[in-house]
C-alpha positions as CSV (number, residue, x, y, z in Angstrom):
1,M,-59.9,-42.2,-23.1
2,P,-61.2,-40.2,-20.1
3,K,-60.7,-36.4,-20.1
4,R,-57.9,-35.4,-17.6
5,E,-58.1,-32.4,-15.3
6,Q,-57.5,-29.3,-17.4
7,G,-56.8,-26.8,-14.6
8,P,-53.4,-25.2,-14.9
9,E,-51.8,-28.0,-13.1
10,G,-53.2,-30.6,-15.4
11,V,-52.4,-28.6,-18.5
12,V,-48.8,-28.0,-17.4
13,E,-48.3,-31.6,-16.3
14,R,-49.5,-33.0,-19.6
15,A,-47.2,-30.5,-21.5
16,L,-44.3,-31.7,-19.5
17,V,-45.1,-35.3,-20.3
18,R,-45.2,-34.5,-24.0
19,I,-41.9,-32.6,-23.7
20,R,-40.3,-35.6,-21.9
21,R,-41.5,-38.0,-24.5
22,D,-40.2,-35.9,-27.3
23,Q,-36.9,-35.6,-25.6
24,Q,-36.7,-39.3,-24.8
25,G,-37.5,-40.0,-28.5
26,R,-34.1,-38.2,-29.2
27,G,-35.3,-36.8,-32.5
28,L,-33.6,-33.5,-31.8
29,H,-30.4,-35.3,-30.8
30,R,-30.4,-37.4,-33.9
31,R,-30.9,-34.3,-36.1
32,A,-28.0,-32.6,-34.2
33,T,-25.6,-35.5,-34.7
34,K,-26.1,-35.5,-38.5
35,G,-25.8,-39.3,-38.8
36,D,-22.6,-39.6,-36.8
37,P,-23.2,-42.9,-34.8
38,V,-20.7,-42.1,-32.0
39,A,-22.3,-38.7,-31.6
40,A,-25.8,-40.2,-31.7
41,S,-25.0,-42.8,-29.0
42,S,-23.5,-40.0,-26.9
43,A,-26.7,-38.1,-27.2
44,S,-28.4,-40.6,-25.0
45,A,-29.9,-39.0,-21.9
46,A,-27.3,-39.7,-19.3
47,R,-24.3,-39.3,-21.7
48,F,-25.6,-36.0,-22.9
49,R,-26.4,-34.8,-19.3
50,Y,-22.7,-35.5,-18.6
51,L,-21.4,-33.6,-21.6
52,D,-23.8,-30.8,-21.0
53,A,-22.7,-30.5,-17.3
54,L,-19.2,-30.2,-18.4
55,D,-20.1,-27.5,-20.9
56,E,-22.1,-25.6,-18.3
57,A,-19.2,-25.7,-15.8
58,G,-17.0,-24.2,-18.4
59,D,-14.0,-26.0,-17.1
60,S,-12.8,-29.4,-15.9
61,M,-14.7,-31.3,-13.2
62,A,-14.0,-34.3,-11.0
63,I,-15.9,-37.5,-11.8
64,S,-17.8,-37.2,-8.5
65,E,-18.9,-33.6,-9.2
66,I,-20.1,-34.6,-12.6
67,G,-22.1,-37.5,-11.0
68,Q,-23.6,-35.2,-8.6
69,A,-24.4,-32.6,-11.2
70,I,-26.3,-35.2,-13.3
71,G,-27.9,-37.2,-10.6
72,V,-26.0,-40.5,-10.9
73,D,-23.7,-42.4,-8.4
74,R,-19.9,-42.4,-8.7
75,P,-19.8,-45.8,-10.3
76,R,-22.2,-44.8,-13.0
77,A,-20.4,-41.5,-13.6
78,S,-17.2,-43.5,-13.9
79,R,-18.7,-45.9,-16.5
80,L,-20.0,-42.8,-18.5
81,T,-16.5,-41.3,-18.3
82,T,-14.9,-44.4,-19.8
83,E,-17.5,-44.5,-22.6
84,L,-17.1,-40.9,-23.4
85,L,-13.2,-41.1,-23.2
86,D,-13.4,-44.0,-25.7
87,D,-15.6,-41.9,-28.0
88,G,-13.1,-39.1,-27.9
89,L,-15.6,-36.6,-26.4
90,V,-13.9,-36.0,-23.0
91,E,-10.4,-36.2,-21.8
92,R,-8.9,-36.8,-18.4
93,R,-6.0,-34.8,-16.9
94,P,-4.4,-34.8,-13.5
95,N,-5.9,-32.6,-10.8
96,P,-3.1,-30.1,-9.8
97,D,-4.6,-29.8,-6.4
98,D,-5.1,-33.5,-5.6
99,S,-3.3,-36.1,-7.6
100,R,-5.6,-38.8,-6.3
101,Y,-8.4,-37.4,-8.5
102,A,-8.5,-36.8,-12.2
103,L,-10.4,-33.9,-13.8
104,V,-12.5,-34.4,-16.9
105,R,-13.1,-31.8,-19.7
106,L,-14.7,-31.7,-23.1
107,T,-12.6,-32.3,-26.1
108,A,-13.1,-30.1,-29.3
109,R,-15.3,-32.9,-30.6
110,G,-17.3,-33.1,-27.3
111,K,-17.8,-29.3,-27.3
112,S,-18.9,-29.4,-31.0
113,L,-21.5,-32.1,-30.3
114,V,-22.9,-30.1,-27.2
115,D,-23.0,-26.9,-29.4
116,D,-24.7,-28.7,-32.2
117,V,-27.4,-30.2,-29.9
118,H,-28.0,-26.8,-28.2
119,A,-28.3,-25.2,-31.7
120,T,-30.8,-27.8,-32.8
121,R,-32.9,-27.3,-29.7
122,R,-32.8,-23.5,-30.0
123,A,-34.0,-24.0,-33.6
124,A,-36.9,-26.2,-32.4
125,V,-37.8,-23.6,-29.8
126,A,-37.7,-20.9,-32.3
127,E,-40.0,-23.0,-34.6
128,A,-42.4,-23.5,-31.6
129,L,-42.5,-19.9,-30.8
130,A,-43.0,-18.7,-34.4
131,G,-46.8,-18.3,-33.8
132,F,-46.2,-16.2,-30.8
133,T,-45.8,-12.3,-30.9
134,P,-42.5,-11.1,-29.6
135,E,-44.2,-9.9,-26.4
136,E,-45.9,-13.3,-25.9
137,A,-42.5,-15.0,-26.4
138,R,-40.8,-12.8,-23.8
139,T,-43.6,-13.3,-21.3
140,F,-43.6,-17.1,-21.9
141,A,-39.8,-17.2,-21.4
142,A,-39.9,-15.2,-18.2
143,L,-42.7,-17.3,-16.8
144,L,-41.1,-20.6,-17.8
145,D,-37.8,-19.5,-16.3
146,R,-39.7,-18.6,-13.1
147,F,-41.6,-21.9,-13.2
148,V,-38.3,-24.0,-13.5
149,A,-36.7,-22.0,-10.7
150,A,-39.6,-22.8,-8.4
151,W,-39.6,-26.5,-9.4
152,P,-39.3,-28.8,-6.3
153,R,-35.9,-30.4,-6.2
154,E,-34.4,-33.1,-4.0
155,G,-33.1,-31.5,-0.8
156,S,-35.1,-28.4,-1.1
157,A,-37.7,-27.5,1.6
158,G,-41.4,-27.8,0.9
């Protein structure tokens, strides 16, 4: 296999690929769901992004807002909503400001699943940082946060 560019851009790009592959392998999600088949299927990428967006919002959201937050169109967001409703991970309630639109929020079971996945991820991060000094870990966290904030996003200038 040919050696890839190993400048900072090449090293970071390869690291991101490895992280993406690990995430797509869903090993962390499987560990977090502890053998629960409904929870495991809900840990698929789009379904978990949906649950995570609701958790991050801290309140109910309209389906269109969820779709925008996770980067899917409204029909896909509606299908995900139906799947997650059927699994008992979200619930729908009337929007007091506009009865034409429903609001969706996490159920206790959905919140528990999100919390379990986050705890499993934090444990994996702690394991990965175990070989770092506390100062290195703080520096890495600050630089990673800065890197993610600077990441080019759709609709941003540049």
